[in-house]
Steps between C-alpha positions, in 0.01 A plus 500: 500500500298395198505652152741768616244643744550541874232345712341742741373439848152616580442587864181316614500583873713640777440458877697620808541291810666533841852352516487121480844335504397201284300688232780436248422126536134562411604711195752234390233227533254704293758570229602135469135382506339751268775581245326275242201736529715800396495652847794652686497610860728770639587596852645826636560632842530873586711665767217477756468121444177508306498225237331532166396205288447571129340265245587527137386327184752448224 
């Protein structure tokens, strides 16, 4: 938080994939590698097993 303002995340892209057990490793790698470029990657999995990767800019 800077100057009393909350930073907001801007959704840049979202893509769904079939279940892939090691997708979390890919997302972790991307977060560690690209955090200096103000990018955050998120991963969700629904009840059917479909995984969604979201890319945000801070």
